[in-house]
GUBATI-183544 format. One line per 8 residues: number of its first residue (from 1); their letters; for each residue x, y, z of C-alpha. Coordinates in Angstrom, 2 decimals. Layout:
REM GUBATI-183544
NUM> A> X:Y:Z; ...
REM end
This chain:
REM GUBATI-183544
1> MARRRRRR> -2.19:-76.22:0.17; -2.11:-75.40:4.09; -2.06:-72.09:4.87; 1.44:-70.79:6.42; 0.81:-70.21:9.80; 2.52:-67.15:11.61; 5.22:-68.09:14.15; 4.90:-66.68:17.77
9> GENLLDRW> 6.93:-63.63:17.76; 6.30:-62.89:13.97; 4.90:-59.55:13.11; 3.41:-58.80:9.68; 6.41:-56.90:8.40; 8.60:-59.96:9.25; 6.34:-62.04:6.80; 7.06:-59.61:4.06
17> RGSAVYPF> 10.60:-58.88:4.59; 12.98:-60.00:1.58; 10.00:-59.63:-0.79; 9.85:-57.60:-3.54; 7.18:-55.59:-2.26; 8.95:-54.97:1.03; 10.72:-51.68:0.12; 7.50:-50.19:-1.38
25> LMIGIVGA> 5.56:-51.10:1.83; 8.29:-49.15:3.79; 8.08:-46.26:1.71; 4.21:-46.17:2.08; 4.73:-46.40:5.86; 7.15:-43.58:5.88; 4.99:-41.29:3.96; 1.93:-41.95:6.14
33> IVVLCWLL> 4.07:-40.90:9.10; 5.06:-37.88:7.28; 1.94:-36.76:6.29; 0.59:-37.36:9.85; 3.39:-35.17:11.22; 2.49:-32.53:8.87; -1.34:-32.48:9.95; -0.40:-32.46:13.73
41> VSQVAMPL> 2.02:-29.14:12.90; -0.14:-27.42:10.75; -3.45:-28.15:12.49; -2.22:-28.17:16.21; 1.12:-26.56:16.54; 0.98:-23.69:14.06; -2.38:-22.32:15.67; -0.56:-22.63:19.06
49> IQSWFGPK> 2.40:-20.76:17.69; 0.43:-18.25:16.30; -1.72:-17.39:19.54; 1.99:-16.94:21.23; 3.02:-14.18:18.73; 0.86:-10.90:18.51; -2.85:-10.33:19.14; -5.49:-12.60:18.02
57> ITEVPLPT> -7.97:-10.95:15.58; -10.91:-9.62:16.74; -13.79:-11.74:15.74; -16.60:-9.41:14.94; -19.26:-9.25:11.93; -18.12:-7.01:9.11; -19.33:-3.71:8.94; -22.25:-3.36:6.78
65> QQTEIGDL> -23.58:-0.64:4.33; -25.70:2.04:6.45; -26.48:4.31:3.58; -25.21:5.49:0.16; -24.09:9.17:0.97; -26.61:10.99:-1.01; -26.76:13.88:1.26; -22.98:14.54:0.40
73> SDKIREVL> -23.63:14.53:-3.37; -23.09:17.94:-3.39; -19.72:17.90:-2.10; -18.26:15.32:-5.02; -16.52:17.43:-7.53; -15.15:16.30:-10.97; -11.90:17.89:-11.95; -12.66:18.97:-15.84
81> LTNKFKYV> -9.75:17.20:-17.55; -10.01:18.56:-21.36; -7.22:19.30:-24.17; -3.46:19.01:-22.88; -4.38:17.36:-19.43; -6.79:14.68:-20.51; -4.76:11.99:-18.75; -3.47:12.73:-14.87
89> ARPILLGD> -1.26:10.88:-12.45; -0.95:10.48:-8.96; -3.63:12.77:-7.53; -3.41:14.26:-4.37; -5.89:15.82:-1.97; -4.79:18.51:0.47; -7.67:20.38:2.24; -10.12:21.19:-0.49
97> EVYFSSGQ> -7.78:21.00:-3.51; -6.61:18.23:-5.57; -2.97:18.32:-7.03; -1.78:15.87:-9.84; 0.63:15.58:-12.71; -0.48:15.93:-16.25; 0.65:17.13:-19.83; 1.45:16.08:-23.19
105> DNYYNPLM> 4.47:16.19:-25.52; 4.90:17.78:-28.87; 2.89:15.09:-30.75; 0.13:15.33:-28.29; 0.94:12.20:-26.28; 0.75:12.24:-22.55; 3.50:13.52:-20.64; 3.18:14.14:-17.14
113> KEIYVAKQ> 5.71:16.95:-16.81; 3.53:19.62:-14.97; 1.54:19.97:-11.76; -1.83:21.04:-11.64; -4.29:22.30:-8.74; -7.99:22.08:-8.76; -10.06:23.64:-5.72; -13.42:22.61:-4.60
121> DTANSVTP> -16.01:25.29:-5.26; -19.71:25.92:-5.62; -19.51:24.11:-9.18; -19.84:20.51:-10.02; -16.96:20.40:-12.11; -13.76:22.43:-11.45; -10.98:23.44:-13.96; -7.32:22.94:-12.96
129> TRIEGIEA> -4.55:25.60:-13.32; -0.96:25.06:-13.50; 1.55:25.43:-10.65; 4.25:27.58:-12.30; 7.90:26.80:-11.83; 7.54:23.21:-11.95; 8.50:21.35:-15.44; 10.15:18.24:-15.45
137> EGDILALD> 11.94:16.61:-18.59; 10.05:13.18:-18.10; 7.22:11.96:-16.39; 6.22:12.93:-13.07; 4.78:9.61:-11.54; 5.36:10.14:-8.07; 4.70:13.22:-5.95; 3.35:14.61:-2.56
145> VSADYIVY> 2.13:17.96:-1.26; 1.91:19.82:1.75; 1.14:23.54:2.89; 5.12:24.41:2.47; 6.53:21.86:0.05; 5.87:19.82:-3.06; 8.32:16.73:-3.38; 8.17:14.96:-6.95
153> IDTKKDTA> 10.15:12.29:-8.94; 10.96:13.36:-12.58; 11.44:9.96:-14.36; 12.61:9.61:-18.00; 12.43:6.14:-19.90; 15.13:4.76:-21.89; 15.89:6.50:-25.12; 16.62:4.37:-28.48
161> MADGGVIP> 19.32:5.57:-30.66; 19.59:5.49:-34.41; 22.48:3.37:-34.23; 20.94:0.83:-31.78; 22.27:2.21:-28.79; 20.21:3.25:-25.74; 20.46:6.38:-23.48; 19.26:5.00:-19.96
169> GRAIMYLY> 16.63:6.74:-18.27; 16.96:7.99:-14.96; 14.91:9.51:-11.88; 15.62:12.50:-9.99; 13.91:13.64:-6.72; 12.86:17.42:-6.49; 11.85:19.79:-3.89; 9.69:22.57:-4.59
177> NRSTQQTE> 9.22:25.29:-1.96; 5.95:26.96:-2.17; 6.69:30.09:-0.41; 9.90:30.96:-2.68; 8.38:29.04:-5.90; 12.21:27.61:-6.18; 12.96:24.17:-7.14; 15.97:22.14:-5.91
185> KLKDIPYD> 17.25:18.63:-6.63; 17.17:16.38:-3.67; 18.93:13.14:-4.98; 19.39:10.82:-7.89; 16.96:7.60:-7.66; 19.10:4.87:-9.52; 16.19:2.25:-9.49; 12.55:2.63:-10.33
193> CPDVFLTG> 10.36:5.25:-9.00; 9.18:5.17:-5.53; 6.32:6.53:-3.76; 7.17:9.83:-1.80; 5.51:10.74:1.45; 5.87:14.37:3.24; 5.01:14.81:6.61; 6.24:18.19:8.25
201> QYVVWVER> 9.61:19.08:7.27; 10.37:15.22:6.41; 10.09:13.22:3.11; 10.01:9.17:3.51; 10.41:6.82:0.87; 11.58:3.32:0.05; 14.47:2.97:-2.42; 15.95:-0.03:-4.23
209> TGETQDKL> 19.72:0.13:-3.55; 20.95:-3.17:-4.86; 19.83:-6.27:-6.64; 17.97:-7.60:-3.56; 18.09:-4.79:-1.07; 15.59:-1.90:-0.37; 15.85:0.68:2.21; 13.33:2.84:4.04
217> YMMDLTTK> 14.68:6.59:3.99; 13.80:9.83:5.99; 15.12:13.02:4.78; 15.18:16.14:6.81; 14.19:18.95:4.15; 15.70:21.68:6.26; 18.99:20.11:6.75; 19.14:17.42:3.73
225> EVTTLATY> 20.05:14.88:6.34; 18.88:11.55:5.28; 18.08:8.84:7.95; 17.91:4.81:7.28; 14.97:3.75:9.28; 14.99:-0.05:7.62; 16.72:-2.08:5.42; 15.32:-5.29:3.70
233> EDSPMGVS> 17.33:-7.96:2.21; 15.68:-10.09:-0.26; 12.05:-9.54:1.19; 8.54:-8.83:-0.07; 8.42:-6.06:2.65; 10.94:-4.14:0.66; 7.78:-3.14:-1.52; 5.84:-2.05:1.31
241> PPGVCSTD> 5.57:1.53:1.40; 5.68:3.54:4.75; 2.58:5.52:6.03; 2.63:9.10:7.40; 0.70:11.58:9.25; 1.30:14.67:10.91; 2.57:12.96:14.03; 3.87:9.49:13.23
249> IVWVEPHP> 5.64:7.35:10.43; 4.57:3.76:10.44; 6.55:0.90:8.30; 6.78:-3.08:8.53; 9.84:-4.88:9.55; 10.40:-8.62:10.32; 9.31:-10.11:13.38; 12.35:-10.54:15.76
257> DQPDSEQY> 11.33:-13.73:16.68; 10.69:-14.92:13.06; 13.09:-12.87:11.13; 12.78:-15.34:8.07; 8.89:-15.68:8.29; 6.46:-14.37:5.68; 3.50:-15.12:7.74; 4.27:-12.62:10.54
265> NVIKTLSL> 5.98:-9.33:10.87; 5.68:-6.22:12.83; 4.69:-2.64:12.43; 6.97:0.05:13.66; 6.00:3.59:14.43; 8.38:6.47:14.78; 6.86:9.47:16.64; 7.34:12.90:15.28
273> GENAGTVT> 5.11:14.59:17.79; 5.39:14.79:21.65; 7.81:11.75:22.08; 9.70:12.68:18.98; 12.28:9.86:18.10; 10.56:7.32:20.05; 10.11:4.06:18.22; 7.17:1.54:19.11
281> TYEPGMYA> 6.36:-1.89:17.87; 3.05:-3.44:17.07; 2.35:-7.11:16.81; -0.40:-7.69:14.49; -0.33:-11.42:14.37; -0.03:-11.99:10.76; 1.66:-10.64:7.80; 1.09:-7.01:7.33
289> FKPMTNGS> 1.35:-5.04:4.25; 1.35:-1.19:3.65; 0.46:0.02:7.07; -1.17:3.78:7.13; -1.90:5.52:10.40; -3.82:8.72:11.59; -1.70:8.91:14.65; -4.32:7.02:16.90
297> AIIWSDNF> -5.19:4.17:14.33; -3.38:1.96:12.25; -4.60:-0.18:9.01; -3.14:-2.49:6.96; -3.88:-5.47:4.50; -2.63:-8.92:4.62; -1.46:-9.36:1.04; 1.01:-7.33:-0.62
305> ASADANLY> 0.58:-8.92:-4.46; -3.45:-9.27:-4.50; -6.00:-6.92:-5.36; -8.52:-9.36:-2.96; -6.89:-8.36:0.13; -8.37:-8.30:3.59; -8.18:-4.95:5.31; -7.55:-4.65:8.99
313> LSQNGAMP> -7.85:-1.97:11.57; -6.20:-1.54:15.17; -7.29:1.55:17.30; -4.95:2.84:20.11; -2.93:-0.46:20.07; -5.84:-2.61:20.55; -6.30:-6.05:18.79; -6.65:-6.20:14.99
321> KKLAENVS> -10.41:-5.98:13.59; -10.91:-6.74:10.00; -12.75:-3.98:8.16; -13.27:-5.41:4.63; -12.72:-8.35:2.06; -11.54:-8.15:-1.42; -9.96:-4.54:-0.91; -8.30:-3.03:-3.84
329> GYGIADNF> -7.06:0.10:-2.38; -7.46:2.14:0.89; -6.32:4.77:3.09; -6.81:6.53:6.49; -7.92:10.10:7.15; -8.46:11.84:10.64; -12.04:10.74:11.29; -12.33:7.69:8.78
337> VAYCQNGR> -11.16:4.81:6.77; -11.85:4.77:2.69; -11.48:1.66:0.80; -12.38:0.24:-2.54; -14.08:-2.66:-2.78; -15.56:-4.22:-6.07; -15.50:-1.08:-7.93; -17.14:1.05:-5.17
345> IYVYFLAT> -15.54:3.50:-2.50; -16.71:3.12:0.97; -16.18:5.19:4.23; -15.84:3.68:7.70; -16.21:6.21:10.24; -14.12:5.57:13.26; -16.15:6.86:15.99; -19.44:5.24:15.29
353> GELAQLSK> -18.37:2.13:13.29; -20.82:3.18:10.59; -20.23:2.36:7.02; -21.29:4.49:3.92; -20.75:4.16:0.28; -19.39:7.46:-1.27; -19.16:6.49:-4.95; -22.13:6.35:-7.04
361> STEYAMLA> -23.66:2.78:-7.52; -24.09:3.38:-11.54; -20.01:3.93:-11.68; -16.97:1.70:-11.12; -14.58:3.46:-9.24; -10.70:3.28:-8.50; -9.28:4.73:-5.26; -6.85:7.37:-6.00
369> DVSSHGVT> -5.85:9.27:-2.56; -7.19:9.52:1.00; -5.99:12.68:2.91; -6.78:13.70:6.13; -10.66:14.50:5.71; -11.18:13.79:1.92; -11.17:11.19:-1.07; -9.97:11.26:-4.37
377> WFDITDKN> -10.92:8.31:-7.17; -11.13:7.90:-10.83; -14.49:6.78:-12.63; -13.44:3.83:-14.89; -16.90:3.02:-15.81; -16.26:3.67:-19.62; -13.67:1.32:-20.77; -13.22:3.36:-24.11
385> RERDILKF> -13.27:6.70:-22.47; -10.79:9.49:-24.22; -9.91:11.27:-20.86; -9.54:10.32:-17.27; -12.59:11.11:-15.13; -11.10:12.56:-11.56; -13.41:13.07:-8.56; -12.82:14.10:-5.21
393> AVVD> -15.11:14.93:-2.05; -14.21:16.55:1.41; -15.86:14.07:3.85; -16.20:15.71:7.50
REM end
């Protein structure tokens, strides 16, 4: 049989038009065009857009370990946890003192209803003492401490009744005045138990205020006036806690040019110091989560739900620099950044760029708190331990 010759002006599609395979051929062509467009957008357009919004990431080698802090081993202390405070919650380091909640119920089960303090001294282990005037009904799972105040949240779980009913739990924020040793109720917390952050005369926290809404609040502890700093509507930024220091409060907000983006946002800074009330905006050029500041530097992670996030640093508004990968916890002090990576605590000194290991190589650590010049962590090496092992160090 003679082969059919293609007529002048007839293309390949004309030859298949009307055949049974023609619709599938067209679907394949359209699919190829869609894939090509997606590649152009993801590989060409998006990098261009990223370069337009915010600073680029400074591509420098990650800091490498310089030395293990063996010469500071005499400053590492273990809090001696025995009897009724074998288990602790929310340790906070203030100066050379570490505060935490602990306690037990009548059946010797952990009930974090009291607050204790342990002070660094010449002994390798220190015994905590109870702060009189504070005793919650439930667990104290959130607290912060300053020279003047202790703010904590008393949480009580749902209680099951014999008739099958349930008494709903509740959370209440309290203020303890350290000079008068008096406690007063600040407010009810209807949902969850948020972290609280003290700075000067203010307490700051993020609270769930609706089914899909979160708000960032600041309360003046002298007037009890509450200010809303940010509102989040169905946003992952609603679970990003703020960061505070003596001069600033930092938090994240949607990018003004891309309000629905989960790839880019901005970091806001409210000044409490010389330019009190001034709010500035920093564009990290990425999605930032859980920002922290010491007044001149800001750190943050790039993932709000992962234990292997990257840690970034910006000093004095400069371009971001990646400090570490696979970070599970971090904090910033006056002169250094501390973070946990693969079960070890590292300290990065801001002035020199040197990195040192704080926790021992033989232990598996979990970072608990970073203060203005100290670090607190749990030693969780022994998975079958019968008590918490809490350590802290003042790092100057």
